C-alpha positions in Angstrom: 44.0 -6.9 -49.9 44.7 -5.6 -46.6 42.3 -5.6 -43.2 41.3 -2.4 -41.8 40.0 -3.0 -38.3 37.1 -0.5 -38.0 36.2 -1.1 -34.6 39.1 -1.1 -31.3 39.1 -2.6 -28.2 39.0 -0.2 -25.4 43.0 -1.4 -24.6 43.4 -1.0 -28.5 42.1 2.5 -28.3 44.5 3.5 -25.7 47.4 2.4 -27.2 46.7 4.1 -30.4 46.1 7.2 -29.2 48.3 7.5 -26.1 45.1 8.4 -24.0 43.6 6.8 -20.7 42.0 3.4 -21.1 39.3 4.8 -18.6 39.2 8.5 -20.3 38.3 6.6 -23.6 35.8 4.4 -21.6 34.2 7.5 -20.6 33.9 9.5 -23.7 31.7 6.3 -24.7 29.9 6.7 -21.5 29.0 9.8 -22.1 28.2 9.1 -25.8 31.4 11.3 -27.4 32.2 8.7 -29.6 30.5 5.8 -31.0 30.8 2.2 -29.7 29.2 -1.3 -29.1 28.8 -3.2 -26.6 29.3 -7.5 -26.7 28.7 -8.7 -23.3 30.9 -6.7 -21.0 33.1 -5.8 -23.9 33.2 -2.2 -25.2 34.2 -1.5 -29.0 35.6 1.5 -30.4 34.3 2.7 -33.4 38.0 3.5 -35.0 36.6 6.9 -37.2 34.6 8.4 -34.4 37.7 8.2 -32.0 40.0 9.7 -34.4 37.5 12.0 -35.7 37.1 13.1 -31.8 40.8 13.2 -31.3 41.8 15.5 -34.4 38.8 18.4 -33.2 39.3 20.5 -31.5 37.5 18.9 -28.1 40.4 17.3 -27.4 43.4 20.1 -28.4 40.9 22.7 -26.1 40.1 20.4 -23.3 42.2 17.1 -23.3 44.1 17.8 -20.3 41.5 19.2 -17.7 39.7 16.4 -18.5 42.2 14.1 -18.1 43.8 15.6 -15.1 40.0 16.0 -13.4 39.6 12.0 -14.3 43.0 11.3 -13.0 42.7 12.9 -10.2 39.4 11.5 -9.1 40.1 7.8 -9.3 
C-alpha cells in the first residue's frame, strides 16, 4: 500500500509547486490555506495548497502577489 503525505513542510511545498517558500508561508499566515504548527515548524495541508493553486486565486493574482512579496523583501 502506497503511503501518501497529507502534510508538507514549507520547503517541500515550495519544491512541489514551484512557488517561493516565503509566499507559501504568507498564505498560511493569511489563513488562505490550511496548516498546522508544531513548535516553530509549519506543516501545510497538501490538498488545501493544491486546491488554492488550482483555483482562480493563483491564476489571477499569483504573479502580482509573488512580485509584491519579492519586492518587499
